[in-house]
N, C-alpha and C positions, 0 to 999 in steps of 0.2 A: 864445176861449182855453179850453182844456179843463180840467175841473177837477183839482187835485192830488190824485194819488190814492196814497194811504198802505198799504202792504202791513204786515202782522203775521204774522210766520213762528213759529208753536207756539202751540198751545192750552192750554198748562198754564194756571194761575190768573195768572202775570204776564201772559201774551199776551191771556188773555181781559179782564183789568182795564185792558191798554190800547186794547184794540178799545173797550171800554165806554166808556172815557173820552174815546176818538177821537170816538165818537159823539155822546156826551154835550155837548162842546165845538164842534163843528161845527154841531149844531143850536141851542145855546144861542147863538151867537155868528154864526149863518148865514154860517158860512164857505165860500168855493167850492171843497170837500174832499169827499172820500170816502174810505173804509176797505175793506179785505178782508183776512179772517183766514184764514190758511191752517195746518191741522192735520193732519200725517203720518197720523194713525190716525183710526180710525172714531169716536172719542169724544172730548170737550174734559174739559177738568180735569187732563190730567198726571200725576202722582202723587197725585189725591185721587181715589180709586174707592170708591163704595160698593156694597154686593152685599147685596142682599134674598134670605134663604134662610128658610124654614119659618119664618117669625115673626122672625128673628132681623135685625138691622142690624148689618152686619160692613164696617169701615174696612178696608181692603186698603194704604191708605197713612197719612199722617198722621190722627189721631183727633179732633183740637181745635188752637185758637189761643189764644193768651194774650189774656187779656179786657183787660189792662190797654193791649195794642197796638190801637188804636181805629180803625184803617183796616178789617178785614173786619165790622166791626160797622157800619161808615159804610156800605160796599159792601151791606151786607145790608138797610139802610135804604133806601138808594137803589134798590134791585131790589125793594123792597116785602114782604121776610121777615123783618123786624124782629122780628115777632111769633113767629118759627119759633126764635129764638135760645133755647138751652137750655146752663144751667150744669152742670158736673160735680158728683156728689157729691163732698162734702168729705172723703171716709174716709182713714183714716190709710194713710200711705205707707210703705213700709221698705225698708232695706237689707240683701241678703243677704251676708253674711259669715263663712266658715269654717262654712257648712252651718247657720245659723242667722240669723234674721230679725230685724232690730235696727229697733224704731220709727224714722222719721225724727226727730232731736231737734227739738222745738217752736222755731219763731221762726228757724229756720235758713233761709234764701234762697239757692238755687243751692248750699247747703253753707256757706255762711258763717254762723257765729252772731251773732246779734241779741239772743239773752236768754243770759245765762250759767248760768241754774238748769237749763234742759232740757240745755246742753249738758254740765253738770258731771255730772247724775246717770245721762245714757246711759252703759251699758256697752260701746259700739260703741268707742271709745277708751280706751287703757289711761291712767292717770293722768299718766305721763311725756307721752304724746300731748298730753293735755289742757294740761299746762304749756307745751308747744311753741306751742301755737295762741294761749293767752293771751299770749305774748311777741308777738303782734301789736301789742298796746297800746304796747310801748315799742320794736319794731322801726325803724330809720329807712326811708325810702323805698328801694325796690329798682329802680325805674326812673328814668332821666330824661325828662324831658318831650318828647314826641313820639318816645321809644323804642318798639319793636316788640319783643316777645318773647314766648316759648311762654307758653301759660295754664300748664301745670305747673311752669314755673320760676318765675313770679310767686307762685301760690298754695303753693307749696313754701317759699318765701323767708320769706311771711309767716306762713304756719298750720301748716307741718310736711308731712312725709311722711305721717303716719298719717290726718291729716283729707283731705290729698289724694287718698290711695289708696283710703280706706275709704266717702269719702262726695263729695266734689267731683268724681272723676275718675267715678264711675259716673252721675251725675248729667249730667254736660255732655258725657259722651263719648255717653251716650244720645242726646242731641239731634243730635250732626254725627257719631256714628259714627265719631270720629277718635281720635287719638292725643294726649292732653294735653298731651305733652312736645314736640309740633311745631305744634298749631293756635295761629295769630296771636292775640295779645291784640287788637290793634288792630282786627281784623277781624270778631270775633266778640263780644266782652265789654267795649269799650272803657269802658264807665260805672266799670268797678272800678277801671283805672287811673287815671282822673278823680277818683274818691273819694279814692286814695291821693293823689294831688297837690294834693287840698285839707284833707285829713284826716291825711295820712300814717299812720296807722290805717285799716286796711281794716274792721275790726269798728265801730270809731266811726261810719266814714265811711257805712255801711249804716244803722247805726241813725239817725243825723242824716238821712239820705237819705230812711227811709222815715217818720218821724216828720213832717217839712217836706212829703212827700206825701200825709199821711193814710193811707196804708197799713200803720198797725199792725195785725200781727193780731188780731183779736177776740179778747175773753177768754172763757172757755169759762162764760157766765151762763144759770141755767135749763136747762142742756141744750143750747142752741143752739148750732151748728157754725159757725164762720165760712164765708164762701161760696167756691166752689171757683173756682180763678185760671182755668180754662179755660172755653172756650165751642164748641161745636158747635150742631147745627140738628135739629129734629126730622126724621126721617128720614134723617140721616148728614149729611155734607160736601156729598155730591152733590147737597143741596139749593140750597147757594149757585152751584155751577158751571148746574145747570139754570135758576135764575133768572136769572142773569149772560146764559146763552145766550138766553132767551127775550126780552132786549130787546134783542139784536142784530137786524139786518136779516137774513133768511133767506139772501138772495141774495148776502151779503156772508161769509158763514161756508162756507170750502169744506173739506171733510172727506176722507180717505184723498188728500190732496194730497202727495205726497213731492217736495220741492223737490232737482232735482239739480244746479242751478249757479244763480250769481247774476254777471251779466254787467253791468259798468259802463258806461252810455251817457252822453254829453252830456246833463246836465241829470234824471239818473234811472237806473233800473235795469230789466234784462229779466230777469226770472225765468222759469226752465224746469225743466221739472217731469218726473217719471219717464213719467207718461204721455203725453207730447208736447206738452202744453200749455204756453203762455207767457202772459206777462202783463207788459206794460210800467208800470211805477209809477216816482212823483218819491221817495218816502222808504220806507225800511223799517228797522222794528223788530225785529230778532233776537231771541226769546224763547226762545232753544233751548238746551239743555246745552251746556256749554264745548267740549266735543269734536265737536259736531254744528258748532257756530259756527268751531269752525278749522278742521274740512274743506270747508266753504264758501267760507271767506274767505282761505285761508292762501296762497294765491297773490296776492293784492291789499292784503294790508298784514302787516307784522310785527307778528304775533299768535303768538308760538311759545310764551310761556309759556301760553296754553290747551292746549297741546298737552303740556305738562310739568305743569300741574295734575292731582295725583293725586285720584282718587274711589274710594270704597268701595263694596262689595256687601254688600246687606244683605237680609233675608227677614222678613216676618211669617207669623207661624204660627197661624192662628185654630184652637182647639177648642171642639167644642160637647158637654158632658154633660147628663144629668140632674142636679139637684142633689144628688140621693142619691148621685151617684157620689164625692162629695168628702167623704172621710171626716173631712178637718181643714181644713174652709172657713174660710179667715180673714177676719175683717171689717177691709175696707181697699180700699184703690183699685188695689193693686199693690206691685211691689218691682222695684230694680233691682239688679244683681249687681257687686258688687266684682270687679275685673279679677283680685286673686290669687284668687279662688276658681276652683275646678276647675269650671266649668258652661261648658255649650255655650251655652245663652241668656245674652243681658244683659240681659234686662229681661222681666216680663210683667205685664200690665193684667188684673186681674177686671174685664170689660168689664161683665159685669152687674151688678155694684156700681159703677161708675164713672158709667155713662150709664143712666137710667131707660128701661125699654121696650127696650133693645137685645137683650134674648132673651125667650123666651115663659115664663109662669109656671112656676116649676117647673123652669127650666133655667139652666146657668150658661157664660157665653162667656168663654174664657180667650184672649189673645192674648200669644203669647211674640215674642219677636225674637232673631234671631240673625245674626251678621256683625259686625265693626269692624274698624277698623285694624289690618294685621296677624294678624286671624283670621279669614278670610273663607272657608276653605275649606270649611266646611260649606254655605254656599249653593248649591254647585254639587253636591250630593249628589242622592241620589233623593230623592223625596217620602215614601217608606216609613222612608230613614234618616236625615230630617230630624224628623220627627214622633217615631219611636224615641228620638232623642236629647232632644228637648224634653220628652216625656212621662216619660223618667228621670229629669230635673231636675226637673221640677214632683212627681213624686210622692218625691221625697226632702223635700219641703218640707209638700204638701198631704194627701199619702195617697190617693192617687187610683184607686178601684176599677174595673177594665176599660178599654175602648178608648172613644174620643170617637164621638158618633154621625156625626158628621163631621168633617173637616177640610178647611181652606183654606190654599195655600201661596201667597204671591207673593214672586217673586224680582225685587227690583231691583237689576239687576246693574250696577257702576258708575256709582251713581245720585246718591251722597252725594259732593259736591264739598268737597274738603277745603280749609279757609283756612290754609294754613300760614303761618309766618312771613316777611313780605315782600309778602304777597299783595296789600296796598293798593297799595303802591310798585310792585310789577310790573303792576298794572293799569293804574297810571297811563299807564305806557309804552304798553301796549294800546291803551287808549283814545286817547291822542294819535295814534298812527299810524292807526287806525280814522278819527279826524277828518281826517286830512291826506289819507289814500290813497282815502277813501270818504265824502265830504261827503253830509250827509241821510239814512245811515245809522247806527243806534245798536244797541248789542248792550245786553243786560238780561237779569236772572232770576235764578235761584237760584245759578247758580255765581257770582256776583259780587257782590251787594250783602245777602246774608240768605237763608238757607232756609226761614224760617216763612212762613205763609201771609199774615199782613199785612206782612211785609218784601217779598214777591212782589209783592203788591198796589199796595204804594206803589213801587216799582218801576216797575209798568206803567202805572201813574198819570202819573209823572215823564216817562216815555220819550214818552208822549201829548201832555203839556203842552210838552214840549220842540220835538218837531216840530212842533205847531201853534204854537206862538210866531213860527215863520220864515213861517206862513200867513196870520196877521193883517195 
């Protein structure tokens, strides 16, 4: 009897994780199975792309992952690079509103106050805005159990428009590049809704949750700063991609393999590629963006929602300067921009301050972000236009003298899936159709169950375990 052959389509972090855990489980349980990973481009990692240039370490996609989400750190340990994990410098972060940088209020978790002192002292909000936010302590619940509403609606009802527009929106929109008034609560931050269900007050729920988890922000004693919330690797996130690839069997990784069709057979699938090659497999894990998944499977299952799901285009704009060019260099990790502000950029990271050794001594590395839901036009402009727009914005804040020594722009066109209200329910229908019409084929990845690196690792591992559970 031939070995059970499992194909993973897509070599981003979800597909990489699926292949890694397939191999691990096959070897640990001595299963009569094998895997193969197909990637359309010439490199693995998907949106994780680290560039080394002139002593700079530059991320063109994500630059970190949340330390409290453990799956990425676990994968690092399993691949032998746990010692390469680094934590970000916990410098001050800012909100840009009305041409002024305001320090992020202390104790704010994703914009939700857990300490009233810093919240009342900040000048980011008006007295009326602060009073409205304090109303969360007495307001009744705004959602029913199991109800899915937009993040914007939920937070506006709980904390008021000022806190949402000036703090929560720029923070959360920075994660999803989306419209807070359309993004699904259940698909993005269900924890907030659960806190409201349990404690009624979101603020009290957050404070109680933090205390129970032992995550209370450290007090500033003896000049010591609390550790940063994010992790990366010495040498950048590409370090994780390379480590996982090294643990995979060389002949089981196929790059530059563009899949053109998936044909259902009795007991399996026939994969056809643009170069004319074919592969007969028993199972398929589709770890591709939803639009690609739709194009490949639309004639074989009712997955119309994947064609309707919106995506946002964004771009990262990296600028390298001598530190002397920054006439008003600000001590901090960076800032996010209020949507009400008249700026092209949505955020900026002072990478040379956030990550040690990301820039040579005496140099600064700035990373600007452009593009979000409803404001994507700039992503499609020329490099020169984008750089000019970003420099114009930054010069208002930092007084930059001269042009950058070099710049790198990475456009991520239609790359940010938008989990709008009803996302999870619509996905349920997609999953049911795929399960009924395409047994032994799974769809997973950033378009479905979380866009962060740990979320994608979790999804890849879960897909591998589900496929192999049928083979034991």
